[in-house]
C-alpha positions in Angstrom: 52.1 68.8 43.3 54.9 70.9 41.8 58.2 69.3 41.1 60.1 72.1 42.7 58.5 71.6 46.0 60.9 69.0 47.2 63.9 69.2 44.9 66.8 69.3 47.4 69.2 70.3 44.6 67.5 73.7 44.5 67.2 74.4 48.2 69.6 72.2 50.1 72.9 73.6 51.3 71.8 77.2 50.8 71.6 78.1 54.4 69.3 77.6 57.4 66.1 78.1 55.5 67.2 75.6 52.8 68.0 73.0 55.4 64.7 73.6 57.2 62.8 73.0 53.9 64.7 69.8 53.2 64.1 68.7 56.8 60.3 69.3 56.6 60.0 67.6 53.2 62.1 64.7 54.4 59.9 64.1 57.4 56.8 64.2 55.2 58.2 61.9 52.6 59.5 59.4 55.2 56.1 59.5 56.9 54.3 58.4 53.7 57.0 55.8 52.9 56.4 54.4 56.4 52.9 53.6 55.2 54.4 51.7 52.3 56.6 49.7 54.6 53.7 48.8 56.8 52.1 47.1 53.8 55.4 45.4 53.0 55.6 44.2 56.5 52.1 42.8 56.4 53.0 40.8 53.3 56.2 39.5 54.9 54.7 38.5 58.2 51.1 37.5 57.3 51.7 34.2 55.6 54.5 32.7 57.8 52.3 31.4 60.6 49.8 29.8 58.2 52.2 28.1 55.7 51.2 24.7 57.1 47.5 25.6 56.7 48.2 26.8 53.1 49.9 23.4 52.4 46.8 21.6 53.8 44.5 23.8 51.8 46.4 23.1 48.5 47.0 19.4 49.3 50.8 19.6 49.2 53.6 18.6 51.6 55.4 21.1 53.9 58.6 20.8 52.0 56.9 21.8 48.7 55.9 25.2 50.2 59.6 26.2 49.8 59.1 26.2 46.0 56.7 29.1 46.5 59.4 31.1 48.0 62.0 30.0 45.4 59.7 31.1 42.5 58.9 34.4 44.1 62.5 35.2 44.9 63.6 34.4 41.3 61.0 36.7 39.9 62.0 39.3 42.4 65.6 38.9 41.5 64.8 39.5 37.8 62.4 42.4 38.3 64.5 44.3 40.9 67.4 45.4 38.6 64.9 46.1 35.8 62.6 48.2 37.9 65.5 49.9 39.7 67.0 50.9 36.3 63.5 52.1 35.2 63.3 54.2 38.4 66.6 55.9 37.5 65.3 56.6 34.0 61.6 57.7 34.6 61.5 58.5 38.3 61.4 56.3 41.4 57.8 57.2 42.3 56.4 56.0 39.0 58.1 52.7 39.4 57.0 52.4 43.0 53.4 52.7 41.7 54.0 50.1 39.0 55.4 47.6 41.4 52.6 48.2 43.9 50.0 47.5 41.2 51.7 44.2 40.2 52.0 43.2 43.9 48.2 43.9 44.4 47.4 41.6 41.4 49.5 38.8 42.8 47.9 39.1 46.2 44.4 38.9 44.7 45.4 35.8 42.7 46.5 34.1 46.0 43.1 34.6 47.5 41.2 32.8 44.8 43.9 30.3 43.7 42.3 26.8 43.3 45.5 24.8 42.9 49.3 24.6 43.6 50.1 26.0 40.1 47.8 29.0 40.3 49.0 29.8 43.8 52.6 29.5 42.6 52.0 32.0 39.8 50.3 34.5 42.2 53.0 34.1 44.8 55.7 34.8 42.1 53.9 37.9 40.8 53.5 39.2 44.4 57.3 39.3 44.6 57.4 42.7 42.9 57.1 44.3 46.4 60.8 43.5 47.0 61.8 46.6 45.0 59.9 48.9 47.4 62.6 49.5 50.0 65.4 50.2 47.4 63.2 52.6 45.6 62.3 54.4 48.8 66.0 54.6 49.8 66.7 56.1 46.4 63.9 58.7 46.8 65.3 59.7 50.2 68.9 59.7 49.0 68.0 62.1 46.2 66.1 64.4 48.5 69.0 64.8 50.9 71.5 65.8 48.2 73.7 68.8 49.0 72.8 68.7 52.7 76.4 67.6 53.6 74.8 64.8 55.6 73.3 62.7 52.8 74.7 59.3 53.9 73.8 60.0 57.5 70.2 61.1 56.8 69.7 58.3 54.3 70.9 55.8 56.9 68.7 57.3 59.6 65.7 57.3 57.3 66.4 53.7 56.3 66.4 52.7 60.0 63.0 54.3 60.5 61.5 52.6 57.4 62.9 49.2 58.4 61.7 49.7 62.0 58.2 50.3 60.7 58.5 47.4 58.3 59.5 45.0 61.1 56.8 46.2 63.5 54.2 45.7 60.8 55.5 42.2 60.3 54.3 41.5 63.8 50.9 43.0 63.0 50.6 40.7 59.9 51.7 37.6 61.8 49.5 38.1 64.8 46.5 38.9 62.5 46.8 35.7 60.4 47.5 33.6 63.4 44.4 34.9 65.2 42.1 34.6 62.1 43.2 31.3 60.6 40.7 29.3 62.6 37.9 31.9 62.5 37.4 32.4 58.7 37.8 30.8 55.3 41.2 30.7 53.5 39.8 32.9 50.8 38.9 35.7 53.2 42.1 35.2 55.1 44.2 35.6 52.0 42.2 38.6 50.7 43.3 40.9 53.6 46.9 41.5 52.3 45.5 42.4 48.9 43.4 45.1 50.6 46.5 46.4 52.4 48.5 46.7 49.2 45.6 48.5 47.4 45.6 51.1 50.2 49.4 51.4 49.8 48.9 52.3 46.1 46.6 55.1 47.1 49.1 56.4 49.7 51.9 56.5 47.1 49.7 58.2 44.5 48.7 61.1 46.7 51.7 61.3 49.1 54.9 61.1 47.1 55.7 63.8 44.5 56.7 62.8 41.0 60.3 63.8 40.2 61.9 62.9 36.8 64.7 60.4 36.6 68.3 61.4 36.3 69.8 58.6 34.2 70.0 58.6 30.4 69.8 55.8 27.9 67.4 52.9 27.9 66.8 49.4 29.2 69.4 46.8 28.6 67.1 44.1 27.3 70.0 41.9 26.1 71.4 41.8 29.6 67.9 41.1 31.0 67.5 38.1 28.7 70.9 36.8 29.5 70.5 37.0 33.3 67.1 35.5 33.0 68.7 32.6 31.2 71.4 32.2 33.9 68.8 32.1 36.7 66.4 29.9 34.7 69.0 27.3 34.0 70.3 27.3 37.6 66.7 26.9 38.9 66.1 24.1 36.4 69.2 22.3 37.8 67.9 22.6 41.4 64.5 21.4 40.4 66.0 18.3 38.7 67.9 17.6 41.9 64.6 17.7 43.8 63.0 15.3 41.3 65.8 12.9 40.6 68.2 13.3 43.5 71.7 14.6 44.0 73.1 11.9 41.8 71.5 13.3 38.7 74.0 14.0 35.9 71.5 16.3 34.1 71.0 18.4 37.2 74.8 19.1 37.7 75.2 19.8 34.0 72.5 22.4 34.2 74.1 24.0 37.2 77.5 24.0 35.5 75.9 25.5 32.4 74.3 28.3 34.5 77.7 29.2 36.0 79.3 29.1 32.5 76.7 31.5 31.2 77.8 34.1 33.7 81.1 34.7 31.7 79.4 35.9 28.5 76.9 37.9 30.5 79.7 39.8 32.3 81.5 40.5 29.0 78.3 41.7 27.4 77.5 44.0 30.3 81.0 45.5 30.2 80.6 46.5 26.6 77.3 48.4 27.2 77.3 52.0 28.2 74.1 51.7 30.3 74.0 48.0 31.4 71.1 46.4 33.3 73.7 45.3 35.9 76.7 47.7 36.1 79.4 45.0 36.7 82.1 47.7 36.8 80.4 49.5 39.7 79.6 46.2 41.4 83.3 45.3 41.2 84.5 48.3 43.2 85.9 47.7 46.6 83.1 49.5 48.4 80.3 47.7 46.5 81.2 44.1 45.9 81.4 43.2 49.7 78.0 44.8 50.3 76.4 43.0 47.4 78.0 39.7 48.4 76.8 40.2 52.0 73.3 40.8 50.6 73.4 37.6 48.7 74.6 35.6 51.7 72.2 37.3 54.1 69.3 36.5 51.8 69.9 32.8 52.5 68.8 33.2 56.0 66.4 36.2 56.1 64.4 35.0 53.0 65.3 31.3 52.5 64.8 30.1 56.1 61.4 31.6 56.8 59.3 28.7 55.7 61.6 26.0 57.3 61.4 27.8 60.6 57.6 28.0 60.4 57.1 24.3 59.4 59.6 23.2 62.1 57.6 25.1 64.8 54.3 23.6 63.6 55.7 20.0 63.6 54.4 17.8 66.4 57.3 16.2 68.4 55.0 13.4 69.6 54.6 12.3 66.0 58.0 12.7 64.4 60.4 13.2 67.4 61.3 16.8 66.8 59.6 20.2 66.5 57.8 22.5 68.8 54.2 21.3 68.3 53.1 25.0 68.0 49.8 26.2 66.6 49.6 29.2 64.2 49.0 31.6 67.2 52.3 30.6 68.8 54.2 30.9 65.5 52.8 34.4 65.4 54.3 35.0 68.8 57.6 33.5 67.7 57.6 35.8 64.7 56.7 38.7 67.0 59.7 38.2 69.2 61.9 37.8 66.1 60.6 41.0 64.5 60.9 43.0 67.7 64.6 42.1 67.7 64.7 43.1 64.0 63.2 46.5 64.8 65.7 47.0 67.7 68.5 46.2 65.3 67.2 48.6 62.7 66.4 51.5 65.1 69.8 51.2 66.8 71.7 51.2 63.5 72.6 54.9 63.8 74.0 54.3 67.3 76.0 51.2 66.4 77.3 52.9 63.2 78.5 55.8 65.4 80.2 53.5 67.8 81.6 50.9 65.4 81.6 52.9 62.1 79.2 52.0 59.3 81.5 49.1 58.2 81.9 47.8 61.8 78.2 47.8 62.3 77.7 45.7 59.2 80.3 43.2 60.3 78.9 42.9 63.9 75.4 42.4 62.5 76.6 39.6 60.2 78.3 37.9 63.2 75.0 38.1 65.2 73.1 36.4 62.4 75.8 33.7 62.2 75.5 33.1 66.0 71.7 33.1 66.1 71.4 30.3 63.5 74.4 28.4 64.9 72.5 28.2 68.2 69.6 26.4 66.5 71.9 23.3 65.8 72.3 22.3 69.5 69.3 24.2 71.0 66.0 23.5 69.2 64.0 21.4 71.7 62.0 24.1 73.5 60.1 27.3 72.8 62.5 29.2 75.1 65.5 28.1 73.0 63.7 29.0 69.8 62.9 32.5 71.1 66.5 33.1 72.2 67.9 31.9 68.9 65.6 34.1 66.8 66.2 37.1 69.0 69.9 36.9 68.5 69.6 36.4 64.7 67.0 39.1 64.6 69.2 41.8 66.1 71.7 41.3 63.3 69.2 40.9 60.6 67.3 44.1 61.4 70.5 46.1 61.2 71.5 44.5 57.9 68.1 45.1 56.3 68.5 48.8 57.0 72.2 49.2 56.5 72.8 47.3 53.2 70.8 49.6 50.8 72.0 52.7 52.6 75.6 51.5 52.3 75.2 50.7 48.6 73.7 54.2 47.9 76.5 55.9 49.7 79.1 54.1 47.6 77.3 54.8 44.2 77.2 57.8 41.9 74.1 60.0 42.0 72.6 58.6 38.8 73.0 55.0 39.9 71.6 55.0 43.4 68.4 53.3 42.3 70.5 50.6 40.7 72.9 50.2 43.7 70.1 50.0 46.3 68.1 47.7 44.0 71.0 45.3 43.6 71.2 44.8 47.3 67.7 43.4 47.1 68.3 41.6 43.9 71.3 39.8 45.2 69.5 39.1 48.5 66.6 37.6 46.6 68.9 35.4 44.4 70.5 34.1 47.6 67.1 33.5 49.1 65.9 31.7 46.0 68.9 29.4 45.8 68.7 28.7 49.5 64.9 28.0 49.3 65.6 25.5 46.5 68.4 23.8 48.5 66.3 23.8 51.6 63.3 22.2 49.7 65.7 19.4 48.7 67.1 19.0 52.2 63.6 18.9 53.7 62.1 16.5 51.2 59.9 14.0 53.0 61.3 10.5 53.6 58.3 8.9 55.2 56.7 5.9 53.5 52.9 5.5 52.8 51.2 4.9 56.1 54.1 6.1 58.1 53.1 8.8 60.7 56.2 10.8 59.6 54.9 10.9 56.0 54.9 14.4 54.6 57.4 15.6 57.3 61.0 16.5 56.7 63.9 14.7 58.5 65.5 16.5 61.4 68.8 16.4 59.4 67.2 18.6 56.8 66.5 21.3 59.4 70.0 21.0 60.8 71.3 21.6 57.2 69.2 24.7 56.9 70.5 26.3 60.1 74.1 25.3 59.3 73.9 26.9 55.8 72.4 30.1 57.2 75.1 30.4 59.9 78.0 29.7 57.6 76.7 32.1 55.0 76.4 35.0 57.6 80.0 34.2 58.8 81.3 34.4 55.2 79.5 37.8 54.9 81.3 39.1 57.9 84.7 38.1 56.4 83.8 39.7 53.0 83.0 43.0 54.7 86.5 43.2 56.1 87.5 44.1 52.5 85.5 47.3 52.6 87.6 50.5 53.2 87.2 51.7 56.7 86.0 55.2 55.6 83.4 53.8 53.2 79.7 54.8 53.5 80.5 58.1 55.3 79.8 61.7 54.3 
C-alpha cells in the first residue's frame, strides 16, 4: 500500500475533498484498530474469572497470583517507553507488529506452562500488549494532522477504540467463565493466543506503514538506569513479602530505588533524545496527566486480581466473600465493563459539557467513590455490582481520555512517547499496587485451618482504600492543568 494513501499532511486542510479523504481513511484505520482492541480486550478480560482456577492448577495461594500481575506490569512499564520511542523513530505500525508478536509468544507459553516460574515468565512477556493503545492513538493523531480538529478527532477515535476494548473484555470474561469447567486448562489458555495471532494478521494487512518522524536513536543508558530503579524497587517489595514490613533490607532497597531517580533525571536532561523526556513530562499540561495515569493504574490494573479472588472466596468458610463461581465473576466483570464502555463512549459528551480537563477530574472522582463504596458495602452481589458500576464509569473515561490528553499536549514528533508514557506510568502504578496488595493479602491461616490460603478481610479493605485514595489524589492533581489544555 502506498505511503501517500493516508498521509494527512498532504491532503488534510486543503478543502472539502482533502477533508473527505482524511475522513474516509480515518474510518478505515479506526475500523482495523478496533480489531486490535478486541484482541486486547480478550486478553484483559479472559483470565480474571479463572485466576483462582489458575492458582489451583499451579498449586499456589490466591495472594501469590498478584505476583503475576506485578511481573507483567513491570515488564510493560519498561517496554512501553522503549517501544513508543521506537515507534516515533521507525513508524508506529512496525512497532505494533513487533509488540503483537511478543504478546503472541507470551500467550502461547501460558498455555503450556508446567510451573509457577514458567507461567510467570509467559505472563510477563505477554505484557507487551500494553503499548497497543498508545501506538494506535499515535497513529490516529498523525493521520488527523492539519484538519483543525486533531485533538477532537483523536479523542473521539480513542473513545471508539476503548469502547470496543471494554466490550471485548466482556466477551473474554464470559468465554473463560463458561469454558473453565468444560475443557482442560491447556485448551482454555490457548484461545487468547489464537486471538492475538489473528490480530497480527489484521495489523499486517490493514494498517499502512508510514515512516517515523523522530530523529536520533534509542537512549540505552536511560533504559538501563530506569530498569535499575524499577528492579531495586520491586526487590524491596519482594523482600517485604518474604520477611515482613520490619525488614531493614527491604526499606533500604526501596530508599535506594528512590535515590536512583535523581541521577536518572539528571542523565535524561543531558540527552538530546532521551528515553523519557523529563522536560516534557514536567510541563504543566503533562505532569498531572502522567501522575493521574500512575495513580489510576493502582485500581484499574492492581485491583483486578484481588476483586476476582474476593468474589470467589466462600463466606461460609472464611466469613467474607461472595462465594461466586467463575461464571458469576464473568457476569460481575460484564457489568463493570459495560460501565467502562459507557464511560468511554460518552467521553466526547462529557468533555463538551465539562471541558476535557473537567471530564478527567469528574472521572477520577467516580473511581474514588466506587472503590470507597467497597469498604462498607461488600457483603452481597448487588453491592458489588453497584460498586463496580460506579468505578467503571470513571475508569472507562480515563482509559480513553488520558492518552488523548497526553497527545494533545505533546509536540508532533513526541506523540508516541507522550501516549506511551500514560500507559508506562499506569503500569508502574499497577505493578507497585499489585506488589503492595500481594503483601496485604498474604495468607494468615495455619496448617489445617480452613482459612489457610485465604487472605484476611483487612487485606481487601486495604486494597479498596488504596484505590480510592489514589483516585482522589489524581483528581486533585488534575486541577493544576490549565483550563484550556487538550483543546484544538
